[in-house]
Each structure stands twice: as structure tokens, then as C-alpha cells.
Biopython code that builds the backbone (N, CA, C, O; Angstrom):
import numpy as np
from Bio.PDB.StructureBuilder import StructureBuilder

atoms = [
    (1, "UNK", "N", (-30.643, -111.720, 29.087)),
    (1, "UNK", "CA", (-30.683, -110.275, 29.232)),
    (1, "UNK", "C", (-32.141, -109.855, 29.414)),
    (1, "UNK", "O", (-33.032, -110.349, 28.722)),
    (2, "UNK", "N", (-32.364, -108.961, 30.327)),
    (2, "UNK", "CA", (-33.718, -108.517, 30.631)),
    (2, "UNK", "C", (-34.219, -107.557, 29.556)),
    (2, "UNK", "O", (-33.435, -106.941, 28.835)),
    (3, "UNK", "N", (-35.519, -107.450, 29.470)),
    (3, "UNK", "CA", (-36.145, -106.598, 28.460)),
    (3, "UNK", "C", (-35.695, -105.151, 28.593)),
    (3, "UNK", "O", (-35.433, -104.490, 27.588)),
    (4, "UNK", "N", (-35.603, -104.661, 29.803)),
    (4, "UNK", "CA", (-35.191, -103.272, 30.021)),
    (4, "UNK", "C", (-33.773, -103.036, 29.504)),
    (4, "UNK", "O", (-33.496, -101.998, 28.903)),
    (5, "UNK", "N", (-32.885, -103.985, 29.731)),
    (5, "UNK", "CA", (-31.510, -103.862, 29.247)),
    (5, "UNK", "C", (-31.469, -103.903, 27.718)),
    (5, "UNK", "O", (-30.690, -103.180, 27.098)),
    (6, "UNK", "N", (-32.297, -104.738, 27.120)),
    (6, "UNK", "CA", (-32.354, -104.817, 25.665)),
    (6, "UNK", "C", (-32.849, -103.507, 25.076)),
    (6, "UNK", "O", (-32.350, -103.055, 24.045)),
    (7, "UNK", "N", (-33.829, -102.898, 25.731)),
    (7, "UNK", "CA", (-34.348, -101.620, 25.250)),
    (7, "UNK", "C", (-33.309, -100.513, 25.369)),
    (7, "UNK", "O", (-33.311, -99.572, 24.575)),
    (8, "UNK", "N", (-32.434, -100.616, 26.339)),
    (8, "UNK", "CA", (-31.370, -99.626, 26.489)),
    (8, "UNK", "C", (-30.266, -99.824, 25.452)),
    (8, "UNK", "O", (-29.674, -98.854, 24.980)),
    (9, "UNK", "N", (-29.993, -101.072, 25.100)),
    (9, "UNK", "CA", (-28.910, -101.368, 24.167)),
    (9, "UNK", "C", (-29.319, -101.240, 22.706)),
    (9, "UNK", "O", (-28.460, -101.034, 21.850)),
    (10, "UNK", "N", (-30.591, -101.355, 22.402)),
    (10, "UNK", "CA", (-31.041, -101.319, 21.009)),
    (10, "UNK", "C", (-30.664, -100.018, 20.299)),
    (10, "UNK", "O", (-30.142, -100.088, 19.186)),
    (11, "UNK", "N", (-30.896, -98.834, 20.877)),
    (11, "UNK", "CA", (-30.496, -97.601, 20.179)),
    (11, "UNK", "C", (-28.989, -97.502, 19.967)),
    (11, "UNK", "O", (-28.542, -96.972, 18.950)),
    (12, "UNK", "N", (-28.213, -98.000, 20.904)),
    (12, "UNK", "CA", (-26.759, -97.964, 20.754)),
    (12, "UNK", "C", (-26.315, -98.862, 19.603)),
    (12, "UNK", "O", (-25.441, -98.489, 18.820)),
    (13, "UNK", "N", (-26.912, -100.035, 19.504)),
    (13, "UNK", "CA", (-26.564, -100.950, 18.414)),
    (13, "UNK", "C", (-26.969, -100.363, 17.068)),
    (13, "UNK", "O", (-26.222, -100.465, 16.095)),
    (14, "UNK", "N", (-28.135, -99.755, 17.010)),
    (14, "UNK", "CA", (-28.571, -99.129, 15.761)),
    (14, "UNK", "C", (-27.674, -97.961, 15.389)),
    (14, "UNK", "O", (-27.426, -97.724, 14.207)),
    (15, "UNK", "N", (-27.192, -97.239, 16.370)),
    (15, "UNK", "CA", (-26.284, -96.133, 16.112)),
    (15, "UNK", "C", (-24.970, -96.594, 15.516)),
    (15, "UNK", "O", (-24.365, -95.877, 14.719)),
    (16, "UNK", "N", (-24.525, -97.773, 15.889)),
    (16, "UNK", "CA", (-23.291, -98.317, 15.324)),
    (16, "UNK", "C", (-23.492, -98.812, 13.901)),
    (16, "UNK", "O", (-22.569, -98.749, 13.089)),
    (17, "UNK", "N", (-24.681, -99.303, 13.588)),
    (17, "UNK", "CA", (-24.954, -99.853, 12.265)),
    (17, "UNK", "C", (-25.392, -98.803, 11.255)),
    (17, "UNK", "O", (-25.290, -99.042, 10.052)),
    (18, "UNK", "N", (-25.871, -97.662, 11.697)),
    (18, "UNK", "CA", (-26.392, -96.637, 10.792)),
    (18, "UNK", "C", (-25.346, -96.118, 9.806)),
    (18, "UNK", "O", (-25.685, -95.934, 8.637)),
    (19, "UNK", "N", (-24.102, -95.873, 10.202)),
    (19, "UNK", "CA", (-23.122, -95.403, 9.210)),
    (19, "UNK", "C", (-22.866, -96.411, 8.097)),
    (19, "UNK", "O", (-22.571, -96.019, 6.969)),
    (20, "UNK", "N", (-22.972, -97.695, 8.393)),
    (20, "UNK", "CA", (-22.782, -98.713, 7.361)),
    (20, "UNK", "C", (-23.913, -98.664, 6.342)),
    (20, "UNK", "O", (-23.673, -98.841, 5.148)),
    (21, "UNK", "N", (-25.120, -98.431, 6.787)),
    (21, "UNK", "CA", (-26.266, -98.357, 5.885)),
    (21, "UNK", "C", (-26.187, -97.118, 5.011)),
    (21, "UNK", "O", (-26.622, -97.149, 3.860)),
    (22, "UNK", "N", (-25.646, -96.040, 5.530)),
    (22, "UNK", "CA", (-25.532, -94.809, 4.750)),
    (22, "UNK", "C", (-24.582, -95.003, 3.579)),
    (22, "UNK", "O", (-24.803, -94.423, 2.516)),
    (23, "UNK", "N", (-23.544, -95.791, 3.738)),
    (23, "UNK", "CA", (-22.610, -96.050, 2.643)),
    (23, "UNK", "C", (-23.257, -96.830, 1.512)),
    (23, "UNK", "O", (-22.890, -96.648, 0.351)),
    (24, "UNK", "N", (-24.205, -97.688, 1.823)),
    (24, "UNK", "CA", (-24.870, -98.483, 0.802)),
    (24, "UNK", "C", (-25.845, -97.657, -0.009)),
    (24, "UNK", "O", (-26.228, -98.060, -1.108)),
    (25, "UNK", "N", (-26.254, -96.511, 0.506)),
    (25, "UNK", "CA", (-27.251, -95.698, -0.180)),
    (25, "UNK", "C", (-26.627, -94.680, -1.140)),
    (25, "UNK", "O", (-27.355, -93.907, -1.763)),
    (26, "UNK", "N", (-25.315, -94.663, -1.272)),
    (26, "UNK", "CA", (-24.677, -93.706, -2.167)),
    (26, "UNK", "C", (-25.044, -94.017, -3.614)),
    (26, "UNK", "O", (-25.190, -95.177, -3.999)),
    (27, "UNK", "N", (-25.188, -92.967, -4.398)),
    (27, "UNK", "CA", (-25.576, -93.130, -5.794)),
    (27, "UNK", "C", (-24.367, -93.354, -6.686)),
    (27, "UNK", "O", (-23.290, -92.809, -6.445)),
    (28, "UNK", "N", (-24.558, -94.145, -7.697)),
    (28, "UNK", "CA", (-23.559, -94.323, -8.739)),
    (28, "UNK", "C", (-23.944, -93.357, -9.858)),
    (28, "UNK", "O", (-24.749, -93.704, -10.721)),
    (29, "UNK", "N", (-23.379, -92.154, -9.851)),
    (29, "UNK", "CA", (-23.775, -91.099, -10.785)),
    (29, "UNK", "C", (-23.503, -91.513, -12.224)),
    (29, "UNK", "O", (-24.302, -91.205, -13.109)),
    (30, "UNK", "N", (-22.406, -92.195, -12.476)),
    (30, "UNK", "CA", (-22.094, -92.628, -13.842)),
    (30, "UNK", "C", (-23.153, -93.605, -14.344)),
    (30, "UNK", "O", (-23.564, -93.537, -15.502)),
    (31, "UNK", "N", (-23.588, -94.502, -13.485)),
    (31, "UNK", "CA", (-24.620, -95.459, -13.876)),
    (31, "UNK", "C", (-25.958, -94.796, -14.125)),
    (31, "UNK", "O", (-26.689, -95.191, -15.033)),
    (32, "UNK", "N", (-26.286, -93.791, -13.327)),
    (32, "UNK", "CA", (-27.550, -93.080, -13.498)),
    (32, "UNK", "C", (-27.542, -92.290, -14.800)),
    (32, "UNK", "O", (-28.532, -92.294, -15.532)),
    (33, "UNK", "N", (-26.446, -91.618, -15.095)),
    (33, "UNK", "CA", (-26.395, -90.834, -16.333)),
    (33, "UNK", "C", (-26.400, -91.736, -17.559)),
    (33, "UNK", "O", (-26.950, -91.363, -18.595)),
    (34, "UNK", "N", (-25.796, -92.920, -17.458)),
    (34, "UNK", "CA", (-25.834, -93.864, -18.576)),
    (34, "UNK", "C", (-27.269, -94.351, -18.799)),
    (34, "UNK", "O", (-27.703, -94.511, -19.940)),
    (35, "UNK", "N", (-27.987, -94.581, -17.728)),
    (35, "UNK", "CA", (-29.369, -95.040, -17.828)),
    (35, "UNK", "C", (-30.255, -93.982, -18.468)),
    (35, "UNK", "O", (-31.115, -94.309, -19.286)),
    (36, "UNK", "N", (-30.060, -92.730, -18.110)),
    (36, "UNK", "CA", (-30.906, -91.662, -18.635)),
    (36, "UNK", "C", (-30.599, -91.341, -20.084)),
    (36, "UNK", "O", (-31.436, -90.762, -20.776)),
    (37, "UNK", "N", (-29.409, -91.707, -20.562)),
    (37, "UNK", "CA", (-29.068, -91.406, -21.950)),
    (37, "UNK", "C", (-29.552, -92.484, -22.914)),
    (37, "UNK", "O", (-29.441, -92.308, -24.127)),
    (38, "UNK", "N", (-30.083, -93.587, -22.412)),
    (38, "UNK", "CA", (-30.566, -94.654, -23.281)),
    (38, "UNK", "C", (-31.874, -94.242, -23.945)),
    (38, "UNK", "O", (-32.682, -93.512, -23.371)),
    (39, "UNK", "N", (-32.059, -94.725, -25.157)),
    (39, "UNK", "CA", (-33.266, -94.412, -25.913)),
    (39, "UNK", "C", (-34.455, -95.200, -25.365)),
    (39, "UNK", "O", (-34.288, -96.256, -24.755)),
    (40, "UNK", "N", (-35.633, -94.678, -25.590)),
    (40, "UNK", "CA", (-36.850, -95.339, -25.136)),
    (40, "UNK", "C", (-37.227, -96.441, -26.118)),
    (40, "UNK", "O", (-37.053, -96.289, -27.328)),
    (41, "UNK", "N", (-37.736, -97.534, -25.603)),
    (41, "UNK", "CA", (-38.195, -98.644, -26.432)),
    (41, "UNK", "C", (-39.550, -98.273, -27.006)),
    (41, "UNK", "O", (-40.456, -97.881, -26.272)),
    (42, "UNK", "N", (-39.689, -98.397, -28.324)),
    (42, "UNK", "CA", (-40.940, -98.012, -28.977)),
    (42, "UNK", "C", (-41.663, -99.179, -29.631)),
    (42, "UNK", "O", (-42.794, -99.022, -30.089)),
    (43, "UNK", "N", (-41.028, -100.351, -29.684)),
    (43, "UNK", "CA", (-41.644, -101.493, -30.343)),
    (43, "UNK", "C", (-41.311, -102.773, -29.586)),
    (43, "UNK", "O", (-40.238, -102.899, -28.995)),
    (44, "UNK", "N", (-42.239, -103.715, -29.610)),
    (44, "UNK", "CA", (-42.022, -104.996, -28.938)),
    (44, "UNK", "C", (-40.888, -105.763, -29.601)),
    (44, "UNK", "O", (-40.202, -106.541, -28.939)),
    (45, "UNK", "N", (-40.681, -105.559, -30.884)),
    (45, "UNK", "CA", (-39.633, -106.288, -31.598)),
    (45, "UNK", "C", (-38.235, -105.931, -31.093)),
    (45, "UNK", "O", (-37.278, -106.645, -31.394)),
    (46, "UNK", "N", (-38.097, -104.854, -30.341)),
    (46, "UNK", "CA", (-36.798, -104.481, -29.779)),
    (46, "UNK", "C", (-36.410, -105.376, -28.602)),
    (46, "UNK", "O", (-35.251, -105.383, -28.187)),
    (47, "UNK", "N", (-37.358, -106.120, -28.067)),
    (47, "UNK", "CA", (-37.072, -107.075, -27.001)),
    (47, "UNK", "C", (-36.767, -108.421, -27.640)),
    (47, "UNK", "O", (-37.653, -109.042, -28.227)),
    (48, "UNK", "N", (-35.535, -108.874, -27.533)),
    (48, "UNK", "CA", (-35.155, -110.126, -28.190)),
    (48, "UNK", "C", (-35.656, -111.357, -27.440)),
    (48, "UNK", "O", (-35.737, -112.436, -28.027)),
    (49, "UNK", "N", (-35.991, -111.224, -26.174)),
    (49, "UNK", "CA", (-36.387, -112.392, -25.390)),
    (49, "UNK", "C", (-37.889, -112.495, -25.138)),
    (49, "UNK", "O", (-38.324, -113.364, -24.383)),
    (50, "UNK", "N", (-38.694, -111.623, -25.759)),
    (50, "UNK", "CA", (-40.145, -111.684, -25.597)),
    (50, "UNK", "C", (-40.745, -112.298, -26.855)),
    (50, "UNK", "O", (-40.584, -111.771, -27.956)),
    (51, "UNK", "N", (-41.431, -113.408, -26.679)),
    (51, "UNK", "CA", (-42.025, -114.135, -27.806)),
    (51, "UNK", "C", (-43.534, -113.885, -27.840)),
    (51, "UNK", "O", (-44.121, -113.564, -26.806)),
    (52, "UNK", "N", (-44.173, -114.024, -29.003)),
    (52, "UNK", "CA", (-45.622, -113.778, -29.102)),
    (52, "UNK", "C", (-46.466, -114.656, -28.184)),
    (52, "UNK", "O", (-47.610, -114.307, -27.890)),
    (53, "UNK", "N", (-45.939, -115.772, -27.729)),
    (53, "UNK", "CA", (-46.706, -116.648, -26.834)),
    (53, "UNK", "C", (-46.558, -116.250, -25.364)),
    (53, "UNK", "O", (-47.258, -116.797, -24.512)),
    (54, "UNK", "N", (-45.676, -115.324, -25.055)),
    (54, "UNK", "CA", (-45.459, -114.884, -23.673)),
    (54, "UNK", "C", (-46.555, -113.923, -23.238)),
    (54, "UNK", "O", (-47.128, -113.203, -24.056)),
    (55, "UNK", "N", (-46.839, -113.922, -21.942)),
    (55, "UNK", "CA", (-47.829, -112.987, -21.410)),
    (55, "UNK", "C", (-47.317, -111.560, -21.519)),
    (55, "UNK", "O", (-48.111, -110.629, -21.661)),
    (56, "UNK", "N", (-46.004, -111.373, -21.456)),
    (56, "UNK", "CA", (-45.440, -110.025, -21.548)),
    (56, "UNK", "C", (-45.666, -109.437, -22.937)),
    (56, "UNK", "O", (-45.909, -108.239, -23.076)),
    (57, "UNK", "N", (-45.586, -110.276, -23.959)),
    (57, "UNK", "CA", (-45.824, -109.806, -25.326)),
    (57, "UNK", "C", (-47.264, -109.314, -25.450)),
    (57, "UNK", "O", (-47.520, -108.260, -26.033)),
    (58, "UNK", "N", (-48.184, -110.072, -24.908)),
    (58, "UNK", "CA", (-49.594, -109.690, -24.982)),
    (58, "UNK", "C", (-49.863, -108.445, -24.151)),
    (58, "UNK", "O", (-50.706, -107.630, -24.527)),
    (59, "UNK", "N", (-49.174, -108.280, -23.042)),
    (59, "UNK", "CA", (-49.369, -107.099, -22.207)),
    (59, "UNK", "C", (-48.805, -105.851, -22.871)),
    (59, "UNK", "O", (-49.347, -104.759, -22.696)),
    (60, "UNK", "N", (-47.729, -105.997, -23.626)),
    (60, "UNK", "CA", (-47.099, -104.850, -24.274)),
    (60, "UNK", "C", (-47.756, -104.475, -25.592)),
    (60, "UNK", "O", (-47.597, -103.348, -26.063)),
    (61, "UNK", "N", (-48.485, -105.395, -26.190)),
    (61, "UNK", "CA", (-49.093, -105.094, -27.498)),
    (61, "UNK", "C", (-50.468, -104.480, -27.357)),
    (61, "UNK", "O", (-51.111, -104.170, -28.359)),
]
sb = StructureBuilder()
sb.init_structure("model")
sb.init_model(0)
sb.init_chain("A")
sb.init_seg("    ")
for serial, (resi, resn, name, xyz) in enumerate(atoms, 1):
    if name == "N":
        sb.init_residue(resn, " ", resi, " ")
    sb.init_atom(name, np.array(xyz, "f"), 0.0, 1.0, " ", f" {name:<3s}", serial, name[0])
structure = sb.get_structure()
């Protein structure tokens, strides 16, 4: 296929794929509200998988 033909077909192909991408961008409102209702972490001890020898422990302390 020649370059000119590819340039003509590219917008048409993108137009067909755009509605599929829009469906993936929908928000899960229940998940967002559950996330916002969680309490804030105030201590490193609340993380069960962070050990004092980890770099994350040192970064958080």
C-alpha cells in the first residue's frame, strides 16, 4: 500500500477504534467513593509488608 493511501486510511481506522477507547475510560464510581472513604495512613507500623531494612521504611520515616 502506498504512503498516500495509508495516510487516507489512518483517520478512518482511528475513527473506528475511538469508541472502544472511550468505553475503557469510564469511571467506576463505587470504587472511587470506596477509595475516598478510607482513612489516611499515619504510621509506618500500619504497613504490614514494610520492614525496617527496606528502603521504603527509611523513606517513610
